[in-house]
C-alpha positions in Angstrom: -71.8 -53.2 -148.1 -72.1 -49.9 -146.8 -69.4 -48.1 -145.2 -69.7 -47.4 -141.3 -73.6 -47.7 -141.0 -73.2 -47.2 -137.5 -72.0 -44.0 -137.9 -74.3 -42.9 -140.4 -77.3 -44.2 -138.0 -75.9 -41.8 -135.2 -76.0 -38.9 -137.9 -79.9 -39.6 -138.5 -80.8 -39.9 -134.8 -78.5 -36.7 -134.0 -79.9 -34.4 -136.8 -82.7 -36.0 -138.8 -85.9 -36.9 -136.4 -87.4 -33.6 -136.2 -90.8 -32.7 -134.9 -90.6 -35.2 -132.3 -90.0 -34.5 -128.4 -88.3 -37.5 -126.8 -88.5 -37.4 -122.8 -85.7 -40.0 -121.5 -87.2 -42.4 -118.7 -84.8 -41.9 -115.9 -85.7 -45.7 -114.4 -84.9 -46.9 -118.1 -81.5 -45.5 -118.1 -78.6 -47.4 -116.6 -77.7 -45.8 -113.4 -74.4 -44.5 -113.5 -71.3 -44.5 -110.9 -70.3 -41.8 -108.8 -66.7 -40.5 -109.4 -64.2 -42.2 -107.6 -62.9 -40.2 -104.8 -59.4 -38.1 -105.3 -57.5 -40.7 -103.3 -58.5 -43.9 -105.2 -57.7 -41.9 -108.3 -54.3 -41.0 -106.9 -53.4 -44.8 -106.0 -55.2 -45.9 -109.4 -52.7 -43.3 -111.5 -49.5 -44.4 -109.7 -50.4 -48.3 -110.4 -51.0 -47.0 -114.0 -47.7 -45.0 -114.3 -45.5 -47.5 -113.1 -47.5 -50.4 -115.5 -47.0 -48.1 -118.4 -43.7 -46.4 -117.6 -41.9 -47.8 -120.5 -44.8 -46.5 -122.8 -45.2 -43.2 -121.4 -41.3 -42.6 -121.9 -41.2 -43.7 -125.5 -44.4 -41.4 -126.5 -42.7 -38.1 -127.2 -44.6 -37.2 -130.6 -48.2 -36.0 -130.7 -48.8 -38.9 -132.9 -47.2 -41.3 -130.3 -49.3 -39.5 -127.4 -52.3 -40.2 -129.5 -52.0 -43.7 -129.9 -50.8 -44.3 -126.4 -54.1 -42.4 -125.3 -56.2 -44.9 -127.8 -54.6 -47.5 -126.3 -55.3 -46.6 -122.9 -59.1 -45.9 -123.9 -59.2 -49.6 -124.8 -57.8 -50.9 -121.9 -60.3 -48.8 -120.0 -62.8 -50.9 -121.3 -61.4 -54.2 -120.0 -63.7 -56.2 -118.0 -60.7 -56.3 -116.0 -60.1 -52.9 -115.3 -61.7 -51.7 -111.7 -63.8 -48.4 -111.4 -61.2 -46.2 -110.1 -58.4 -48.0 -112.4 -60.9 -47.2 -115.5 -61.9 -43.7 -114.7 -58.4 -42.9 -114.1 -57.4 -44.3 -117.4 -59.8 -42.4 -119.4 -58.4 -39.4 -117.9 -55.1 -39.9 -118.6 -56.2 -40.8 -122.0 -58.3 -37.8 -122.4 -55.2 -35.0 -120.8 -52.5 -37.1 -122.9 -54.5 -36.7 -126.3 -55.6 -33.1 -125.6 -51.6 -32.5 -124.8 -51.3 -34.0 -128.5 -54.1 -31.5 -129.9 -56.1 -34.8 -130.7 -59.5 -33.7 -130.1 -61.3 -36.7 -131.5 -59.4 -39.2 -129.0 -59.7 -37.1 -126.0 -63.5 -36.7 -126.6 -63.5 -40.7 -127.1 -62.2 -40.7 -123.8 -64.6 -38.5 -122.2 -67.6 -39.9 -123.8 -66.6 -43.2 -122.6 -66.1 -42.1 -118.9 -69.2 -40.3 -119.5 -71.2 -44.0 -120.4 -70.2 -45.4 -117.2 -69.6 -42.2 -114.4 -71.5 -39.3 -113.4 -69.2 -36.6 -115.6 -69.8 -33.6 -116.6 -69.1 -34.2 -120.5 -70.2 -30.9 -121.6 -67.7 -29.1 -119.6 -64.8 -31.9 -119.9 -65.0 -31.5 -123.5 -64.9 -28.0 -123.2 -61.8 -27.9 -120.8 -60.3 -30.0 -123.7 -61.1 -27.5 -126.3 -59.7 -24.4 -124.0 -56.6 -26.6 -123.5 -56.1 -27.8 -127.2 -56.7 -23.8 -128.6 -52.9 -23.2 -126.5 -51.4 -25.3 -129.2 -49.4 -23.8 -131.9 -51.6 -25.2 -134.7 -52.0 -24.3 -138.6 -54.7 -21.8 -139.8 -56.5 -24.8 -141.1 -56.4 -26.7 -137.6 -57.6 -23.3 -136.1 -60.4 -23.2 -138.4 -61.4 -26.5 -137.5 -61.0 -26.1 -134.0 -63.4 -23.0 -134.3 -66.0 -24.9 -135.7 -65.7 -27.8 -133.4 -66.0 -25.1 -130.3 -69.2 -23.8 -132.0 -70.9 -27.4 -132.4 -70.0 -28.2 -128.8 -71.6 -24.3 -128.1 -74.6 -25.3 -129.6 -74.8 -28.6 -127.7 -74.0 -26.7 -124.5 -77.2 -24.5 -125.5 -79.9 -27.0 -126.0 -78.9 -28.5 -122.6 -79.0 -25.0 -121.0 -75.3 -24.9 -120.0 -74.8 -21.6 -120.8 -71.4 -21.3 -119.2 -70.1 -24.2 -120.9 -71.3 -22.5 -124.4 -69.4 -19.5 -123.2 -66.6 -21.0 -122.8 -66.8 -22.6 -126.0 -67.6 -19.4 -127.8 -64.5 -17.9 -126.3 -62.6 -20.7 -127.4 -64.2 -20.5 -131.0 -63.6 -16.8 -131.2 -59.9 -17.1 -130.2 -59.5 -19.9 -133.0 -61.2 -17.9 -135.4 -59.0 -15.0 -135.1 -55.8 -17.3 -135.2 -56.9 -18.8 -138.4 -57.4 -15.5 -139.7 -60.9 -16.3 -141.2 -63.2 -13.5 -141.1 -66.2 -15.3 -141.7 -65.6 -17.6 -138.8 -64.5 -14.6 -136.6 -67.6 -12.4 -137.3 -69.9 -15.4 -136.3 -67.9 -16.4 -133.3 -68.3 -12.8 -132.2 -72.2 -12.8 -132.9 -72.4 -16.3 -130.6 -70.9 -14.8 -127.6 -73.3 -12.0 -127.6 -76.2 -14.6 -128.4 -75.0 -16.9 -125.3 -74.8 -13.6 -122.9 -78.4 -12.8 -124.1 -79.5 -16.5 -123.6 -78.0 -16.7 -120.0 -79.5 -13.6 -118.8 -82.9 -14.5 -120.1 -82.5 -18.3 -118.3 -81.3 -17.3 -115.1 -84.9 -14.8 -114.8 -86.9 -17.9 -115.2 -85.4 -19.2 -112.0 -88.7 -19.1 -110.3 -90.7 -20.5 -113.3 -88.9 -23.3 -113.5 -89.2 -24.1 -109.9 -93.0 -23.2 -110.4 -93.4 -26.1 -113.1 -91.3 -28.4 -111.3 -94.2 -28.4 -108.5 -96.8 -28.2 -110.9 -96.6 -28.9 -114.5 -99.6 -27.5 -115.1 -98.8 -24.1 -113.9 -100.3 -21.9 -116.7 -97.7 -18.8 -116.1 -94.6 -21.2 -115.5 -95.4 -22.7 -119.2 -96.1 -19.7 -120.6 -92.7 -18.0 -119.7 -90.8 -21.1 -120.1 -92.3 -22.0 -123.5 -91.9 -18.5 -124.7 -88.1 -18.9 -123.9 -87.6 -21.9 -125.7 -89.6 -21.0 -128.8 -88.5 -17.3 -129.5 -85.1 -17.4 -127.4 -84.0 -20.6 -128.4 -85.7 -21.5 -131.6 -86.3 -25.1 -129.5 -90.5 -25.0 -131.2 -90.4 -28.6 -130.2 -89.7 -28.3 -126.7 -91.8 -25.1 -126.5 -95.0 -25.5 -128.4 -96.6 -28.0 -125.9 -95.8 -25.4 -123.2 -97.3 -22.7 -124.9 -100.7 -24.8 -125.6 -100.6 -25.1 -121.7 -99.8 -21.1 -120.9 -102.4 -18.4 -120.0 -102.0 -16.7 -123.1 -105.1 -17.0 -125.7 -103.3 -15.9 -128.9 -100.2 -17.8 -128.4 -102.1 -21.0 -127.2 -104.2 -20.6 -130.5 -100.8 -20.3 -132.5 -99.3 -23.0 -131.1 -102.3 -25.4 -131.4 -102.3 -24.6 -135.1 -98.4 -25.0 -135.4 -98.4 -28.6 -134.0 -101.4 -29.8 -136.0 -99.1 -28.7 -139.3 -101.8 -27.1 -141.6 -102.0 -28.3 -145.2 -104.1 -25.5 -147.1 -102.4 -22.7 -148.2 -105.0 -20.0 -146.6 -104.4 -21.9 -143.1 -100.7 -21.3 -143.8 -101.0 -17.8 -144.7 -103.1 -17.3 -141.7 -100.8 -19.0 -138.8 -98.0 -16.9 -140.7 -99.6 -13.7 -140.2 -100.4 -14.9 -136.5 -96.5 -15.3 -136.2 -95.6 -12.3 -137.7 -98.1 -10.0 -135.4 -96.2 -12.1 -132.4 -92.8 -10.5 -133.9 -94.1 -7.2 -133.5 -94.4 -7.0 -129.4 -92.3 -10.3 -128.5 -88.4 -10.5 -128.5 -86.1 -11.7 -129.6 -87.7 -11.7 -132.9 -85.8 -13.6 -135.3 -87.5 -17.1 -134.4 -90.6 -16.0 -134.6 -89.8 -14.3 -138.3 -88.1 -17.4 -139.2 -91.3 -19.1 -138.5 -93.4 -16.8 -140.3 -91.5 -17.1 -143.4 -91.6 -20.9 -143.3 -95.5 -20.9 -143.5 -95.7 -18.0 -146.2 -93.0 -19.5 -148.6 -94.7 -22.7 -148.1 -98.0 -21.3 -149.2 -96.5 -19.1 -152.0 -96.4 -21.7 -154.9 -100.3 -21.7 -154.6 -101.4 -18.3 -154.0 -102.7 -15.9 -156.8 -103.0 -12.1 -156.4 -104.1 -10.2 -154.6 -103.1 -12.2 -151.7 -99.1 -13.4 -153.9 -98.6 -9.6 -153.8 -99.0 -9.0 -150.0 -97.2 -12.1 -149.0 -94.1 -11.2 -151.5 -94.2 -7.9 -150.0 -94.4 -9.0 -146.5 -91.2 -11.2 -147.2 -89.3 -8.6 -148.9 -89.8 -6.6 -145.7 -88.3 -9.3 -143.6 -85.1 -9.0 -145.5 -85.8 -12.4 -147.4 -87.6 -12.7 -150.6 -87.8 -16.6 -150.4 -86.8 -17.1 -147.1 -85.0 -19.8 -147.4 -81.5 -19.2 -146.2 -79.7 -19.7 -142.9 -78.4 -16.6 -140.8 -75.0 -16.5 -141.6 -73.2 -13.7 -142.9 -71.2 -13.0 -146.0 -67.7 -13.2 -146.1 -65.8 -10.0 -147.2 -64.7 -10.3 -150.8 -61.3 -9.3 -150.2 -60.5 -11.5 -147.3 -60.8 -14.4 -149.7 -57.8 -14.8 -151.8 -57.9 -18.5 -153.4 -61.2 -19.9 -153.4 -60.8 -23.7 -152.6 -58.1 -23.1 -150.1 -59.8 -22.0 -146.7 -63.3 -23.1 -146.7 -65.2 -19.7 -147.2 -67.0 -20.6 -150.6 -70.1 -21.2 -148.6 -70.3 -17.9 -146.5 -72.2 -16.3 -149.5 -75.6 -18.4 -149.2 -76.7 -16.7 -145.3 -79.8 -15.1 -145.4 -78.8 -11.8 -144.3 -76.6 -11.4 -147.5 -78.8 -12.8 -149.7 -80.7 -9.4 -151.0 -77.1 -7.7 -150.9 -75.6 -10.2 -153.4 -79.0 -10.3 -155.5 -79.1 -6.5 -155.9 -75.5 -6.7 -156.9 -74.9 -9.8 -159.1 -78.4 -9.6 -160.9 -81.1 -11.8 -159.2 -84.3 -10.5 -158.4 -87.5 -10.9 -156.4 -89.1 -13.2 -159.1 -86.1 -15.2 -159.3 -85.8 -15.8 -155.5 -89.7 -16.6 -155.6 -89.0 -19.0 -158.3 -86.3 -21.0 -156.0 -88.3 -21.0 -153.1 -91.5 -22.4 -155.0 -88.7 -25.4 -156.1 -87.6 -26.1 -153.0 -91.2 -26.7 -152.0 -91.6 -28.9 -154.8 -88.5 -30.8 -153.8 -89.8 -31.2 -150.1 -92.9 -32.2 -151.6 -91.4 -34.7 -153.9 -89.3 -36.4 -151.6 -89.6 -40.4 -151.4 -90.4 -42.0 -147.8 -87.2 -43.5 -147.7 -85.3 -40.1 -148.0 -84.1 -40.3 -151.4 -85.1 -38.5 -154.6 -85.9 -40.8 -157.9 -85.9 -39.9 -161.3 -88.8 -42.0 -162.3 -90.7 -42.8 -159.4 -91.3 -39.3 -157.8 -94.6 -39.4 -159.5 -95.5 -41.9 -156.5 -95.4 -38.5 -154.2 -98.0 -36.4 -156.6 -100.8 -35.4 -155.7 -102.2 -34.8 -158.9 -101.5 -35.1 -163.0 -99.6 -32.0 -163.3 -96.1 -33.4 -162.6 -95.7 -35.2 -166.1 -92.1 -36.1 -167.6 -90.5 -38.7 -165.8 -86.8 -39.3 -166.4 -85.6 -42.5 -168.5 -82.2 -42.7 -166.9 -82.9 -43.8 -163.2 -80.0 -43.3 -160.8 -81.2 -43.0 -157.1 -77.8 -41.6 -156.1 -77.7 -38.9 -158.8 -81.3 -38.2 -158.0 -80.9 -37.6 -154.3 -77.6 -35.5 -154.7 -80.0 -33.2 -157.3 -82.7 -33.0 -154.5 -80.4 -32.1 -151.8 -78.0 -29.5 -154.2 -80.5 -26.7 -154.2 -81.6 -26.6 -150.4 -77.6 -26.7 -149.6 -77.4 -23.7 -152.3 -79.8 -21.7 -150.1 -78.3 -22.2 -147.1 -80.3 -25.2 -145.6 -78.3 -27.9 -143.8 -79.3 -30.6 -141.5 -77.9 -28.3 -138.7 -79.7 -25.2 -139.9 -82.7 -23.9 -138.2 -84.7 -23.3 -141.4 -87.9 -24.9 -142.9 -85.9 -27.9 -144.7 -83.7 -29.2 -142.5 -85.4 -32.6 -142.4 -85.3 -32.9 -145.8 -81.7 -32.3 -146.2 -81.3 -34.6 -143.1 -83.1 -37.4 -144.7 -81.5 -36.7 -147.8 -77.6 -36.7 -146.9 -78.3 -39.6 -144.3 -79.5 -41.6 -147.4 -76.4 -41.1 -149.5 -74.1 -41.6 -146.6 -75.7 -44.7 -145.7 -75.3 -46.3 -149.3 -71.9 -45.6 -149.5 -69.5 -48.5 -150.4 -66.5 -49.4 -148.1 -64.1 -48.3 -151.2 -66.1 -44.9 -151.0 -68.3 -45.3 -153.8 -71.9 -43.8 -153.6 -73.0 -45.1 -156.7 -76.1 -47.5 -156.0 -76.7 -48.9 -159.5 -79.4 -47.7 -161.9 -81.8 -49.0 -164.6 -84.0 -47.5 -167.4 -87.2 -48.2 -168.3 -86.2 -51.5 -170.3 -84.7 -52.6 -166.8 -81.3 -52.4 -168.0 -78.2 -51.6 -166.1 -77.0 -48.4 -166.7 -73.2 -48.2 -166.1 -72.9 -44.8 -167.6 -74.6 -43.3 -164.8 -71.9 -44.2 -162.3 -69.1 -41.7 -162.3 -71.8 -39.0 -162.9 -73.6 -40.0 -159.9 -70.7 -40.3 -157.7 -69.4 -36.8 -158.6 -73.2 -35.5 -157.7 -73.4 -37.2 -154.7 -70.1 -36.3 -153.6 -70.5 -32.4 -154.2 -73.7 -32.9 -152.1 -71.9 -34.3 -149.3 -68.8 -31.8 -149.5 -71.1 -28.7 -149.4 -73.1 -30.4 -146.5 -69.9 -30.5 -144.3 -68.2 -27.4 -145.3 -71.4 -25.6 -144.3 -72.1 -27.8 -141.0 -68.7 -29.2 -140.0 -70.2 -32.4 -139.3 -67.5 -34.7 -138.8 -69.4 -37.5 -139.9 -70.5 -36.1 -143.2 -67.0 -34.7 -143.8 -65.4 -38.2 -143.4 -68.1 -39.8 -145.8 -66.8 -36.9 -148.1 -63.2 -37.4 -147.9 -63.6 -41.2 -148.7 -65.7 -40.1 -151.9 -63.4 -37.6 -152.8 -60.4 -40.5 -152.6 -62.8 -42.9 -154.8 -62.7 -40.1 -157.5 -59.1 -39.8 -157.3 -58.7 -43.9 -157.7 -61.2 -44.0 -160.6 -59.2 -41.3 -162.6 -57.6 -42.5 -165.6 -53.6 -42.0 -165.2 -52.6 -41.9 -168.7 -55.3 -39.3 -170.0 -56.2 -37.4 -166.8 -60.1 -38.2 -167.6 -62.9 -39.6 -166.2 -65.8 -41.5 -168.1 -68.8 -43.8 -167.1 -66.7 -46.1 -165.2 -63.7 -46.1 -163.2 -60.4 -46.1 -165.2 -62.4 -45.0 -168.5 -60.0 -42.9 -170.8 -62.4 -40.0 -170.3 -65.0 -37.5 -171.8 -65.1 -33.4 -170.9 -68.7 -33.8 -169.6 -67.7 -36.7 -166.8 -64.6 -34.7 -166.3 -66.5 -31.6 -165.2 -68.4 -33.3 -162.6 -65.3 -35.0 -161.1 -63.1 -32.0 -161.0 -65.9 -29.9 -159.4 -66.7 -32.7 -157.1 -62.8 -32.3 -156.0 -62.6 -28.2 -156.2 -66.0 -28.4 -154.1 -64.2 -30.9 -151.1 -61.4 -28.3 -151.3 -63.8 -25.3 -150.4 -64.9 -27.3 -147.5 -61.1 -28.1 -146.3 -60.8 -31.6 -147.2 -57.8 -33.4 -149.1 -57.7 -33.6 -152.7 -54.4 -35.0 -154.3 -52.5 -32.3 -156.2 -51.6 -35.1 -159.1 -55.4 -35.8 -159.4 -55.9 -32.1 -160.5 -52.9 -32.0 -162.4 -54.2 -34.9 -164.4 -57.3 -33.3 -164.8 -55.8 -30.0 -166.2 -53.9 -32.7 -168.8 -57.2 -33.5 -169.8 -58.2 -30.2 -170.7 -55.4 -29.5 -172.6 -56.0 -32.3 -174.3 -59.9 -31.2 -175.4 -59.1 -27.6 -176.1 -59.5 -26.5 -179.5 -59.2 -22.7 -180.9 -62.1 -21.3 -183.3 -63.0 -18.8 -185.5 -62.9 -15.1 -185.0 -61.5 -15.1 -181.8 -63.5 -18.2 -180.4 -61.9 -20.9 -178.8 -63.8 -24.1 -177.1 -63.6 -27.5 -175.9 -64.5 -31.0 -177.3 -66.0 -33.9 -176.0 -63.3 -36.1 -176.1 -59.9 -35.6 -178.0 -60.0 -34.6 -182.1 -63.3 -33.8 -181.9 -64.9 -30.2 -182.4 -66.0 -27.8 -179.9 -69.6 -28.3 -178.7 -71.5 -25.5 -176.5 -72.1 -27.5 -173.5 -68.7 -28.9 -173.0 -67.0 -25.2 -174.1 -69.0 -24.5 -170.7 -67.7 -27.3 -168.7 -64.2 -26.6 -170.0 -64.4 -22.8 -169.1 -65.7 -23.4 -166.0 -62.9 -26.2 -164.8 -60.3 -23.8 -166.0 -61.5 -20.8 -164.0 -61.3 -23.3 -161.0 -57.6 -24.4 -161.9 -57.1 -20.9 -161.3 -56.8 -20.0 -165.1 -56.7 -16.0 -165.5 -59.3 -13.6 -166.5 -57.0 -12.9 -169.8 -56.0 -16.6 -170.2 -56.4 -17.4 -174.0 -59.0 -20.2 -173.3 -61.0 -18.1 -170.8 -61.2 -15.3 -173.1 -61.8 -17.4 -176.5 -64.4 -19.7 -174.5 -66.3 -16.4 -173.1 -66.6 -15.6 -176.6 -68.1 -18.8 -177.8 -70.5 -18.9 -175.0 -71.7 -15.5 -175.7 -72.2 -16.6 -179.5 -74.6 -19.0 -178.1 -76.8 -17.5 -175.5 -80.1 -18.9 -173.9 -82.9 -19.2 -176.6 -86.1 -21.0 -176.0 -86.9 -21.4 -179.7 -83.6 -22.8 -180.9 -82.0 -25.0 -178.4 -83.2 -25.3 -174.8 -80.6 -26.9 -173.1 -80.1 -26.6 -169.2 -77.2 -28.8 -168.9 -75.7 -26.2 -171.1 -77.1 -23.3 -169.3 -76.0 -24.6 -165.9 -72.2 -24.7 -166.7 -72.4 -21.5 -168.8 -74.2 -19.7 -166.3 -71.4 -20.5 -163.5 -68.5 -19.5 -166.0 -70.3 -15.9 -167.1 -70.7 -15.0 -163.3 -67.2 -15.5 -162.7 -66.6 -13.0 -164.8 -68.6 -10.1 -163.1 -68.6 -8.1 -166.3 -70.7 -7.0 -169.1 -70.9 -10.1 -170.8 -72.6 -11.5 -167.5 -75.0 -9.1 -167.2 -76.2 -9.9 -170.6 -76.3 -13.5 -170.2 -78.3 -13.3 -167.0 -81.3 -11.4 -168.2 -81.9 -13.8 -170.5 -81.3 -16.8 -168.7 -83.1 -15.8 -165.4 -86.3 -14.4 -167.2 -86.3 -17.5 -169.3 -86.5 -19.5 -166.6 -88.7 -17.5 -164.4 -91.3 -17.3 -167.0 -91.3 -21.1 -167.9 -91.8 -22.7 -164.1 -94.6 -24.5 -163.5 -97.3 -22.2 -161.5 -100.2 -24.9 -161.1 -101.1 -27.9 -159.3 -98.7 -30.4 -157.8 -96.1 -29.4 -160.5 -96.2 -25.9 -159.3 -92.3 -24.9 -158.6 -90.8 -27.6 -161.4 -90.1 -26.8 -164.9 -91.8 -29.1 -167.4 -88.9 -31.0 -169.8 -91.2 -30.8 -172.4 -92.7 -27.5 -172.4 -92.6 -25.2 -173.8 -90.4 -26.7 -175.8 -88.2 -29.9 -175.5 -85.0 -29.6 -173.4 -82.2 -31.4 -175.6 -81.7 -33.7 -172.1 -85.0 -33.5 -170.4 -86.1 -37.1 -171.6 -83.1 -38.6 -169.9 -83.3 -36.9 -166.4 -86.9 -35.7 -166.5 -88.6 -33.1 -164.7 -86.4 -33.8 -161.3 -83.2 -32.9 -163.4 -84.9 -30.0 -165.1 -85.9 -28.5 -161.8 -82.6 -29.4 -160.2 -80.3 -27.6 -162.6 -82.5 -24.8 -163.1 -83.3 -23.9 -159.3 -79.3 -24.3 -159.0 -79.2 -21.6 -162.1 -81.2 -19.4 -160.3 -79.0 -19.5 -157.1 -76.0 -18.5 -158.7 -76.3 -15.2 -156.8 -75.2 -16.4 -153.9 -74.1 -20.3 -154.2 -70.5 -19.1 -155.1 -69.2 -16.2 -154.8 -67.7 -14.9 -158.5 -64.1 -16.1 -158.8 -62.4 -13.0 -160.3 -63.9 -10.7 -157.9 -62.1 -12.8 -155.3 -59.0 -13.2 -157.3 -58.7 -9.4 -158.2 -58.9 -8.4 -154.6 -56.2 -7.7 -152.4 -56.3 -9.6 -149.1 -57.0 -7.3 -145.8 -55.6 -8.5 -142.3 -57.8 -9.6 -139.7 -58.2 -7.5 -136.6 -57.4 -9.0 -133.6 -60.5 -9.4 -130.9 -60.8 -6.2 -128.6 -59.3 -4.2 -131.6 -55.5 -5.1 -130.8 
């Protein structure tokens, strides 16, 4: 059985159905009751307090008040409660939960009241957050409050409730300051300004809204409101139909073509050029340019010079070579002291900082072009159910160029490998980028197939239709990483709950004697699987989720058991204890040690890096994307000359070997130009995922030793105080 399918379904409904404008039918909706008058509420409150006097007296701690609030919500659902009593029970529960800093329960009370009564749900929720903001919470709780306020603010903007949005932004700003989180603080400050601008623009549309109310075909009103929705809010679904009805011929033509979703590269470039031109005269420009980037990058894999050079130059002018990131800004290196403890590790994936990081850490225009092409390959080869497949991706192909399906089918791992490159590029189910729907469907597929014990593995079969239990823990770890990254970037509570459950499963699956993991829960272990499980847990820490220190200590015990000394200053890691050092296992071991806080001068790090540099990327002798994926991360963390040497070879090999023709454009062939060591098992999908992630290293995670060597700086208070 799957866990919490109702929550998973709500997730899909909330974020995954993109491109459909649904208009509510007032006649079909249940009529809500008016809020009981003050006298009725007062009388009901008196009865409730008398009936629950003993319960109120006992509820002293926050946990006890939260428990009582939940009990009152359940009581309000009883058929025996009248309207006044039901509403008042929910109000008391809301206030009690808010006083206990329990936003979840307070919101539940508000939503229950909003289902039956004419309650301003958004305002009520914002009031609760404002009250909770005064609680003396920890930095972690304040950061969570900031993210919750941001999410509620977004909901308010969608409803054109800018008064509520600005209140949420104020709460977000204060919570970010108390959390000492520079990334959240910068984002909150930007949102305060953005909401002010949106409200000013919305207020100016008063006459247009009135005109449209009287005459839905009013061309001037349609144009004015359509431009506001599209250009100011980025609500293209709601705004494009209005532009079609407007009196601007150019925008009408572009909107009509946009709604048709052109498939030919030439049409996509023409549409992108059109939006680019609009951005030169209309403000604000950000959402217009994002749409232009969307169509340029969609067409990019099929373009050839001179058009390829022109489009590439245009993208560079817009400050986004691949055009695939979110609008987030990078956290200052010096603010983050210990990665994996404050959730800032994902702050380097934003579009605004991409070019800066590429220049500083070794990326290039060509590497970003390759990443963009890879993402489009994944988008075009996603299965109709929302998952990806190692074998059956060929069902989505337009020609026969996508050869090389893998033999080891596991839909869980395939879907994780499909989602992770999008996340690394700053795309989530809540971002405004071109791959929102792809990420939404992929994440939904993972959480809807999770078992009650937290296990994400759905099973898998090879070509001989035999079960593949050795894929089990590999698959679960990859999917856990995807959920943790998605939660860390979006603060989506539903995703976070599933991610936490997945981490708990990893902890329970660990062998308590060796500290390792292998194919099935409880196995003694091997370094390859340990690497995925440990990185999944560390990703969870980066996202602010809970990881049992005992599980990390067990992983450290395993790493010590497979560490070996080599010759001429090298050292390495073995597949299992008492074995010989191996390239891939050494890359895995070094990366794990780095994330377990081993210093730059730790003998295992120094010797391991030496070993890796003795086995640099080489197509002729040994093509091994699994090794390259891990070793690239380990070398990137060093941020020194070794990284520069490794990166030039690795980057250029991947850019050079990417497919450029037909349906395969943007992917990597497991057999050409030479056969990959693991390509026959994971096939083209695995090759493309790990290759794209390797080229996204420049912004996927910040280099660890840059962070650890930097001294933290205090965060300035709002207003400079």
